[in-house]
N, C-alpha and C positions, 0 to 999 in steps of 0.2 A: 504493500499500500504506500502510495506517495505521501511523504510527510509534508506539512505545510511549510511553504517557503518563508514564512514570516515568523520571527521570534514572538511567542506569546506576550512577552514583556512589552513589546513594541505595540501590539494590539491593545493591551490594557491601557496605555498611555493615551490612546486616541478616544477614550470614553469619558464621559463626565461621571460624577459621583453617584448620581441616582441610577444611572445605567449599570455601573459596576455592581451597586448593591442589588439591584433587580436580578441580575444574573446569578446571584448568590443564594437565592431561594428557588425551589422548583417551580415550573410554570404549572404543573398539574400534579395529580397524584404520583405519577411515575415518569415524568418527563421534565427536561430542563429547557428553558426558553432559548429560542434562536436569537441572533443579532446580526441582521444582514450586514450592517456597516463594517463588520470586522470578518465576515465570512463564516460565522458560527451558525451551524445548523441545529436543528432540534436534536436533542440527545435523549434516548429512551432506556429506561432502566426496568428491570422486572425481578421479582422474587424468584428464587432459584434452587433452594436446597434440595428438592426432589422433582425438579421439572421447571421449565422456563414458563411461568404462567402468563406473561404478557403484561399488557397495560391495563387490564380489567382484574380487579381483585376477585370478582365472582361473575360467572356467566360469559366468560371470554371463550376464545377458540379452543378446539381440542388440542392437547399437546401430550407428548409422552410423559408417563409417570415413572419415574426412576425408583430403584430400591433406595431405602432410606440411608442416612450417613453412617450409622452404626453397623449396618449390614455390609456396605460397600467397604468400610474401614476394616471389617473383620477378615478381609483377604490379606491385610498386612502387606500390600503390594502397591508400590508407587506407580507401576505401569497401569494398574486398574484405575486409580484415581486420575491419571493423565488421561486415559481413554474416556472416563466419564466427563472430564473437562472438555475434551473435543466434542463429544456428543452434545453436551449443553450449549456449546458455541453454535453447533449446527442448528439446534433447536431455537437459539436466540436469533440467528441470522434469518432463519425462515419467517420471523415475526418483526424484523427490522429493530432488534433490541441491541443496543450498544454495550450495556453493563448488566451483568448477572449478579444479584445480590447474594453472594455466597463466596467461599464456603463459611459455615459457622464453626468456629474453632474455640469456643468456651469449653471448659473441661467438665467432666462428670464428677463434680465435687461430692454431691449427694445423689444417691440413686432415686431420690424423690423428685428430682428435677423434672418438670413437665415437658420441657423442650430438649431433653437429652437426645431425642431421636434425631434431631437435626445436626448434632455435634459428633465428632469422631470418637472420643475416647476420654478416659480419666487420665491418660498419660500424655504429658506435653511434648515429648520427643515424637511418638507415634502420630499425634495430632499435627504437629508442625511439619514433619516430613510428607505426610499425605496431602496437606493443605498446599504444600509448595508444588507438589506435582499436579494437582488439581488446577492450580493457577496457571502453571505452565501450559497444560493442555488447553485450557480455556483461552488464554491470551495468545496462543500461537496462531489462532484464526482471527485475531485483532478484536476480540470481545473482551471487555474488562471484567476482572474479578473483583470482589469486595469482601475483604476479611471482616468478620463480624463475631461478637459485639465487643468493643473495645471500652471497658475490660471489667473483670470480676463480675459477670452477669451470668451467674450459675444456676439461678432460680427465678420462678415466675411471680411468686407471691408478692403483691404490692411492688412490682418491679419498677413502677414509675416514681415511687416515692422512698423506697428503701435505700439504705446506706450499707454498702459492703465495707466492713472494717478489716483491713488486710494489712499485715506488716510488710515492710519493704522487701524483706528477704523472700517471703512467700509470693509476693507480687512479681518480683523479678524471675525467681526460679521456676515457678509454676505457671502463673496466669498470663504473663507477658511473653513467656518463652515460645509458645506457638506462633505468636504474631512475629517475634523476632526471626524465628527459624524460616517462616514463609517470606518475610521481607528480604532476608539475605539471599535466599535460594531462588526466589521466582519474581521478586520485585512487583507485587500486586499494585494495580493501578488505582485502587481505592480501598478505604477501610470505612467501617461504620461505628460511630460512638454510640454507647449504649444508653438505656433509659435510666439506669440507677446511679446513684451518687457513689464515689469511692473515698473513703475516709473523710467524708463530709463535703466533698466538692463533686458537682455534677460531672458526669462522664463527658458531657458536652462542653465542658469548661475547664478541662484537665490540662493546665499549662504544663505541669510536670510530666504527665504521661505523653500528651500529644506533641508539645513543643520540644521539651527537654529530652525525653527518651526516643519517641518515634521519629520525629523530624530531626532532632539534633543528633543523638547519639548514634542512631541507625542510619541517618542520612536518607530517610524516606523520601522519595521524589513524587509520591502519588497524592491523592486527594482524601481528606477526611470529612465525611458527611454524617449528618445526624441520622439516628434511627427516626422512624415516622413519628412526628409530634413530640420528640424527645427534647428539643431545645427549649430552654426555659428563659433565656436572657438574650439581649442584643450584644452590647459591648463586651461583657464578660465572657461570653461564648466566642465572640470573634477574637478577643485577645488571648483566649485559651487554646486557640489552634484550630477550631472548627472552621472548615472551608465552605461547607454547603449545608443549608437548612432544607430538610424534606419533611413533608411534601409542600406543594404550593397550590395556588398562588399566594395564599395568605400564610403569615407566620410572624415570629417575633422580631424579625430583622426589618427589612423595608424602611420606611421613613424614620423609624426609631433608631436604626443603625446610622442613617444619614445624619440625623440630628446629633447623634453621640460623636460622630466625627467633626461636625462643625462646632460643637461644643468643646472640643479639645479632650474628650474622654478617650479617643482612639485615634491613632495616627492613620491617615489615609493609606499610607504604605502598607498596612496590615490588610486592608481591603484589597489592595492591589496584589499582594502575595496570594490571597485566597483566590481571586479571579484568575491569576496566572496558572495555579494548579487546576482549576476548572478547564481552562484552555488546553493545558497539557493532556488531561484526560480526553478532551474532545478530539484533539490531534491524533492521539493514539488509537482512537476507535473509528476514525474516519468521519468526524462531525465538524471539522474545521478546514477551511479552504476547499480543496477539491473533495466533495462529499463521496463517500464509498458507494460502490454499487454492490447490491445484495445478490448473492447467487440464486438461481431458480431451480436448481436440480438437487435439492436437499431431501433426505429421507423423510417421509410422512411419519407421523407418530405410530401408525398402525402398519407400517411397511414390513416386509420380511426381515429386512436388515435390523430394524429396531427389535423385533420379536427375538431374534437371535441374540443380539447384544444384551437386552434386559433380562432374558431368561438365563443366559450364561452368567452374567455379573451377580444376579441374585443367588443362584444356586451355589455358585463358587464361595460366597461369603457365608453361607449357612454352616452352623457349627454343631458337630456331633459332641454332646455333652457326655452322655453315657451310651454304652452299647455292649450288650451280652449277646453277641451273635445275632441280633435281631435285624440289623441293617447291614447292607442294603436289602430291601424286599426282592424276592424272587418272583419273576413272572410266572404266571400259573397258580400263584397264591391267592386264596380268597381272602378279601379284606373287608372288614366293617370300618367304614370311615365315619367317625362320630364327632359332633360338636358344632356349635353355632359358628364358630370360626372356619370350619370346613365349608359351610355353605356361604357364609358372608365373611370371606377372608379380608382382614384389614390390611390394606396396601399402603396406606399413607397416614401421617399423624395430622393433627388439627392445627388451625390457624393459617398463617401466611405461607406455610409449606404446601397447602393444599392446591391442586390443579384440577383441571377438567380433562381426564384422560378419554381416549376413544372407548375403552372398555377395561374392566378389571376381571381377571380370570380367578375364579375360586379354587380352592384345593379340590373340592368335589368335581369341578370340571377338568381340572388338569390331570387328576389321577384316573378319572374315568376314561379320559381320552387315551391313556396308555394301557389300561387294564380292562376296560370294556365292562362286561357283565360280571367280572370277578369282584367289582366294588359294590358294596351296599351302603348307601348314605343314610345316616340317621342324625337328625337334629339334635342339638344339645340344650343345655339349660340356658336361661336369660343371661346375658353378659353385660347388660346396660342398666343404669339407673336413669339415664336421661335419654329420651328418644332423640333420634336423628333423622335427617331427611331421608326420604325413600330412595332406594337404590333404582337407578334406571334399569328396566327389565322387570322389576316388580310392579312399576308403573309404566303405563304406556301413553303416548300422546294420543288422545282420542280421535284426532283428525288423521294423522299419518299412520297410527299403529305401530310406531317405532318406539324403542325404549326412550324414556324421558317424559316430560310434561309440556303443556302449552302454557306459556307465560305471557301476560299482557301487562303493560305498564301504562297508566293513564295519568294526564294532568288534572288539575282541579276542575277544569270545565268538561272533563270527559274526553278530551282529545287523546287518541292512541299515540303514545310516544315510542313504543317499541312492541312488537308482536313476534314472539319466539316460537318456533316449533321444535320438538325433540330436544327441549332445553334440559339443563340440569335442574334438579328440584329445589334448588335455592338460587336466590339472586340478591346482589347487594345494591342498596339504593343510597344515593347522596354522597357517595365517596369519590368515584371516578366517572360520574355521569357525564354525557356530552349532549344532553337534550336541550331543547329550546326553553324549557321550563321545568321546575321541580315535579318529581313524580309525587302524586297524591294518593294514588290507589294501585294495588298490585293484585292481579287475578291469576290464580293457578287452576289449571283444569287437567284431570288425568283419569285414566281407567286403570283399575288394579287387575293384574294378571293373576288372580286367584279368586277363590270362592270361599266362603265360611267366615269365621271370626277373624277380623283384621283390626289392628290397632291404627287408627287414623287420627290426624291432628295437624297442627300448624306450628310455625316457629316465627316470631318476630313481634315487635311492639306495634300496637295499633288496635282498631276496633275491627273484629273479625266477624264474617258471616261464613259458616262452614255447612256445606250440604253434601250428603253422601246418599245417593239414590233418593228415597222419599223422606229420609230424615234430615232436619236442619236445626242449627243452633247458632246463636250469637253471643258473643263475649268480647272482653277487652283484655290485653296483655300489657303489662307494664314492666319496666326494669328497676332494679334497685339504685341505679345511678352510678355504679362502678365504672371505672375508665374503660372504654372500649367495649363494655358489656353487650350493647345492642349489636355490636359488630361481631365479636368473637364468642359471646355466650348468651344469645338472646333468649328470653322466656319462651316456653313451650306449653302448649295445652293439647291433651291427647284424650282419646276415649276408644272403646272397643264397640265395633258394629259388625253386623253380619252382611257381607258383601256378596251380591249376585254377580254372575258373569258379565252383565251388560251394565252394572252400576258405574256411574261417573262421580268423582270427587270434584266438587267446586269449592274453591276457598278464595275469599276476597277480603283484602284488609285495606282500611282507610288509615293512612299514616297520621300519627300525632305530630303536629308542627312543633318545632323546638319551642320549649317555654323559656320565659325570661329567667326563671329559677328552677332548680331541680332539688329534690329532697334525697340526700344520700344516707348511707347507713347511720343510725342513730338520730335520725330526724333533722339533721342539719341542712339548712337551705344554702345553696351556692349559686353563684352567678352563672347560669347556663351558657351565656354568651362567651365566657372564658373557656368552655369546653370545645377544643377544636373538632371534636367528633360529634357535635350536636347535629341532629338531623341525618346521621348515618345509621343504617340499619341493615341487618341480614334478615331475609324472609324466606320461608320455605314450607314445603308440604311433607308431612310425616305419613308413611304407610309401610307397614311391615306385619307380618304373621303375629297374631295375638299370643302372648306367652302361655305356655302349658304348665300344669302343676309339676312341681319339681320331682316328686315321687313317681309319677307316671313317665317322666323323661328318663329318669335314671333305670327304671325297670326296662324300657324299650332299648336303651343303650346296652345294658348288660345282656339282654336276650340276643341282640344282634351280635354281640362280641362272642358269645358262647358258640355261635354257629359258624365263625369264621376261623381261618387259620391264623390270622393276625388282625388285632384291633388297632387302628391309628386314631388317636383321640387328638383333635386340634383345639387347643385352648389359647388364651392370650388376653391382651389389654385391648382397648379401643381409643378412639381419639377423645374420650372423656379423660382418660389418664395421661396420654401422650399427646400433649397440645400446648400451643403457645397460650400464655396467660393464666394457666392453672397448673399448680404442683399436685403431685400425689400425696396421699396421707398414709398409705401403706404399700408394700410390695406384694400383697396377697392378691391372687387372682379374683377378679370381681365375681359376684354371684356364687352359685354352687358348683363352680367348675373342679375344685378339688374334690369334692364329693363324686363328681361325675367320673374322674379319672380312677378314683379308688373302686368304684362300682364296676367299672369296666375291667380294671386290672384283676379283680376278684373272680370275673367270670370268664376272661379271655385266656386262650392258650399262650399268646404272646401279645404284649402291649408295647406299642411305640407311642410316645407322646411328641407332638409337633408343638412348639411354643411360637405363637404368632404375636411377638412383641419386640419392640426395639431395645428394650432396656431390662434390668434384672427383675425377676419375679421369684417368690418363694414357691418351693416344690416339696410340701410335706409328704408327698406320695412317692418321692424319689426311689426308695428302696422296693416299692411295689411294682415297678415297671421295668421293661427290658431294654429300653432305649429312649433318649430324649434328643431330639433334633431342634435347636434354637434356629428359627426362620426369619426373624426380624420382621419388618414391614417391607414386603418384597416387590412392590411396584405393580404395574399393570399386568405383568406376566407372572404374577406371584403364584398362582395355582399350577402353571406349567413348570415353573422353577422348583417348588416343593416336590412335585411329583419326580422330576429328574433327580433331585437329590436323594429322595427316598429309595429310588431304584437304582441309584449309582450311575445313572447315564452321565450325570455331571458330579464329580466328587465334591461333597460339601466339606471343603477343606479349611473352613474358617477357623479362626482363633479369637477368643473373647477379647474385647477392647475395653471392657469394664469388669470389675470384680463383682461377683454375685454374693451379697451377704447371706448368711444362713438364717437370719431372722431379721424382723423390724429393729431397727436401732442398733444393730450389731455391726456397726461401720464406724470409721474414724470421724466422718462428717455425716450429720443426719438432718438436723433442723433446717428448714427452708422457710420458716415463719419469723418475720422481723420481731424483735424484742425492743420496744420503744423505738421503732424505726430501723434498728440496726440488726444485720446479720454479721455476727463476729466469726471470722475464720480462725477459731482457736486452735484447730488441728495443725495449723501451720502448713508445712510442706508434706506432712504425713497423711495425704488423702489416699483413698482407695487401697491398692495393694501395699503401698508404702506403710500405711498404718497397720494394716493386718500382719505384715511380715515383722513389724516392731513388737507385736504382741500386746498392743493396747486394747485390742478388740478380738472377739472370737475368730478362730479360723473360718475363712469363708466357704460357702458351698462350692464355688468354683473361682479359681484365680484368674487374673488378667493373663492372656496368652493361652488359656486352656483350649483344646480342641484335639479330638481323636482322629478326625479324618476316617478313611477306610482301609488303613493299613497300620502296620506297627513299625517301630524305628528302633535302631541300636546306634548309640553315640561312642565313638572310640577315639583315642589319641588326640584328646583336646590339649591345645598348648596356647600359650599367650606370647606375643611379641611386643615388648616395650620399646618404645621409641617414637620420635615424632610428637605431634600435639596430643596423642592418646593411644593406647594400646590396640592391638588387633588380636582377635582369637581365630584360631583354626580348629576344625574339628571334622572328623570323618563320620558321616551318617550313612547308614545302611537301611535300605527298605527290606524288611524282613517279612513283609506280608506277600499276599498273592495277587495284589493289584498295583499297577503303576499308581504312584501317588505323589503328593506335593507336601514338602515339610517346611516349616517355619522355624529356623534356628534362632533362638532369643538369648541375648547376653545381658546380664543385670550386674551392676556394680553394687557390692555390699560394702560400704565404707567401714573403716576401722572405728570411727567415732559413733557413738549411739546417738549423737545430736544430728546426725545426717542419715536420712532414710535411704533404703535400698531404692535403686531407680534403674529403669531400662536405659541402656547406653547404645544399644545397636541391635540389629536383626538382619537376617537374610533369608530369602526363599529359595528353594531348589526343588525341581521335579526329578524324581529317580524311578526308573522302571523296577518292576517287581524283582527282587533278588540282587539289585544293583546297589551301588554306593557311590558317594561323591565326596570330595574334599571341599569343605565350605569355609570361607573366610568371612569374618564379621569385623568391620572396622568401627570401633566405638567412637561416639560423637564427643568431641572435645568440650561441647558446651555442657555436658553433663558431668564433667570433672571439676566443676568450678562452684564456688559458693559466694553468695552476695554478703559482703561485709557492711552492716548497717552503719557502723561508726565511721568507716572511711568513705562509704558510698562508692566502693569499687569492687571488682571481681577479684577473688583469690582462688587459687587452687586448693581443693579439699586436702585434707591431711593424707599423707602417704600411708600405704598399708591397706588392709582389707582383702577382699577377694572378688573375682569375677565368677559369675554363676552362669553356666551354660545350661539352657533349660528349654523344655517344651511347655512353658508357662511355670510360674513359681511353685505350683503344686507338683512339678515333675522336673526337679532339678537333676541334670545328668553328670555334671562335673563342676567342681569347685577348683578355681585356679588361684592360689595366693599371689598377692602382689609385692 
């Protein structure tokens, strides 16, 4: 791509102050304003953790749904994340998107974090290296990456107001380290400042983090933008290093920032520097000077090439946690496939990571496609407490007969603003609309592809009329006033009705206009005009099979299991637990899923459990079953990927990226609820496996790095070579199984000082044929051999001594090498 022939600094000098400041706030929800006088074109951004959603938060075009970040990271493979980066760049270019807002590289501090599914790992080295390769893949096609969220943003509870209290050593060695690694190894073109405060200062005003560390010490050349609606001030945020406020066109800068400059509160050179970085980003992505041409021959989201890629990537990251010769399944075996997650496989988390995929393949569909009539599918127990929008397929557009619903948006005078066929069963209003007037009424119309008792309802704030066949009712739904609640967790109303084959669901909601005041929790009135999301809401139609009595479900599952050669039970979490804006309160599986597994295991000859969750869950039935496959949130090809992994068509060679605690609270860091506004990172650098290894908490159920694959391995002749910036380890690994397989050789440093935690310092992957062997070298990373000295404010090398552990995860150490 041709670079702009004009220096961005020169272009900045041609603009007046008002124009400069205008260009430092988004022009819309996901775009930046053009400026013809300097050759600046419109620049488009899109959320992108598990797919490039595009410029619409809801109801946009169909795009590919990728496996979630923890599943992709479980490959422990930089080539995998580089391939994902290139695929996402293609998805972006197909929509003329210049910047993808990812990767998320916050750490898995507490397993309760609701947004962990978007982030790679609890380990900073693994996170940083995978992020760097993702960025390289994405930016190799001139689509910008955005590291997020800077920094100490590891939980969702009160995320807009909470204060992360983190000592300097912990901040440097853990939470800033992935950003540092990715910056030095891939030069990401943007970063995103978080919602929370850090040590009493807003993340969007962090002079120390943004100016001194990121732009100063690291020499970062890219742009730092705010998370959406995160910026709280004008001059303090601008002085603190924030370059761009999102979204727009309104925000806290504008005339306020202009006035601050003219009043001498902020030097205009600071504004100039921020705009220079905006122009550098625009230049890099082809939105400055000669504007880029977008390719027209990119793979469609439902194309054969995407199906192959997404199936392979998902299956390869799946992790065999236990296996008593029950996996892989043998063709010709009869299978009882049991569980709600088998029929309604959860393929993505909630919040801004959601996209509109062309389809989502369930495990029932995937396994039946490979085994045919050998599979008997049995529904499981209820897994939700909060109803969600109907799945396309269960509801059909009554006009076209295709999966989806018919959605109509109307203005106050009844003018049709938009009319959508085969649409998703939810739509966002007021956030990224491009209509000539505000939406006043939303109508949903659908036919249920089932008969009998069905749970039917609606989602969203407003006055509703709901009709199902001959029954009708009216009611009003209100929110409690929490930040972004109407957008991310709107109220729901449901009921059970008997549906006949030709019954139509009609739902119509009249939106409540934004009030001048809102009543929030505790009865306090606030000025609603200060809420940037006033008037924004998510609306949807609920339709799903009515829940059955638990004892009947368990009996049916046990009966099916007793008749089959093997029972496969699919359990897991949903977007209620794994979502933006909400943290978990427990790691226990929701509903009676544990009872379901135990009932099946008691009746079946062999029992395999598939865990459809992105993060750790408790497994009280672990000793009752023969194998456990952790499947993550596997994306649109999820069912095909799970089936391929179960049958061994693709080896599930993943390794865990997060330690699985044995019980609630049995982890070094647990609480995600602020106390007096603060979350204190009292565990310091001893999060996850580091704290478990130190013995401060019980031994986990499964360690970071654990994963069996479908073979067995022998390690011999381990040695360490000391020299250069950091030691290297060599070891011979032999595949002693009957299948070609892939191994992940991990090296951990156990320092001599008890004040320093054990830490991953390097790893290498190798594929070895059955009966073969390979010599593997792991170069340890010098950044993990240093400690931050709080008193001097400098790095120092950790004390000599200790040993290097060569392992298949810390629960399976194969060699200890003294230093």
